[in-house]
C-alpha positions as CSV (number, residue, x, y, z in Angstrom):
1,M,38.6,185.4,29.1
2,D,39.8,188.8,30.5
3,W,38.6,190.2,33.8
4,T,38.2,193.8,34.7
5,H,38.9,195.0,38.3
6,E,36.9,197.5,40.3
7,E,37.3,198.7,43.8
8,R,34.0,199.6,45.5
9,D,33.1,200.8,49.0
10,D,32.0,197.3,49.9
11,G,35.0,195.4,48.4
12,T,36.7,194.4,45.2
13,V,34.9,193.0,42.2
14,W,36.3,191.3,39.1
15,S,33.9,191.0,36.1
16,R,34.6,188.6,33.3
17,S,34.7,190.2,29.8
18,D,31.4,188.5,28.8
19,R,29.7,189.8,31.9
20,N,28.5,186.3,32.8
21,A,30.8,185.8,35.8
22,F,31.9,187.8,38.8
23,V,34.3,187.3,41.7
24,R,33.9,189.4,44.8
25,L,36.3,189.9,47.7
26,R,35.1,191.7,50.9
27,H,36.1,192.2,54.5
28,T,33.5,190.8,56.8
29,A,32.1,192.1,60.1
30,D,33.9,189.4,62.1
31,D,37.3,190.5,60.6
32,R,37.6,187.7,58.1
33,W,37.7,187.8,54.3
34,A,34.9,186.5,52.0
35,V,35.3,185.5,48.4
36,T,32.4,184.6,46.1
37,L,32.2,183.3,42.6
38,D,29.0,183.9,40.8
39,R,28.6,182.5,37.3
40,L,25.3,183.2,35.7
41,E,23.0,180.7,34.1
42,Q,23.7,182.0,30.6
43,A,27.4,181.6,31.0
44,P,28.9,179.3,28.3
45,D,30.7,177.3,31.0
46,G,27.5,176.9,33.1
47,E,26.0,178.3,36.2
48,T,27.7,178.1,39.6
49,Y,27.9,179.9,42.9
50,R,30.7,179.4,45.5
51,H,31.5,181.2,48.7
52,E,34.4,180.8,51.0
53,T,35.8,182.7,54.0
54,F,39.4,183.1,55.1
55,E,41.3,184.4,58.1
56,D,43.6,186.7,56.0
57,R,43.3,188.8,52.9
58,E,46.2,187.0,51.1
59,A,44.5,183.6,51.2
60,A,41.3,185.2,50.0
61,E,43.0,186.9,47.1
62,A,44.7,183.7,46.2
63,Q,41.3,182.0,46.0
64,A,39.9,184.8,43.9
65,E,42.8,184.5,41.5
66,E,42.3,180.7,41.2
67,W,38.7,181.1,40.3
68,R,39.5,183.7,37.7
69,S,42.1,181.5,36.2
70,A,39.9,178.4,35.9
């Protein structure tokens, strides 16, 4: 499925075209980077929630890309 990209004040959000999954990237207060995957219960591929933090933005962006590609 396709993903749309949106820059917000609180970070970056990618929304899947069916609106049943979201990946968020944000800078944390402790100067790290957090990435979350939130797939809703009604998603055809099932519900899931994952959260990981990284020391640098590049690693966080790589994780976000991996989750969007899966």
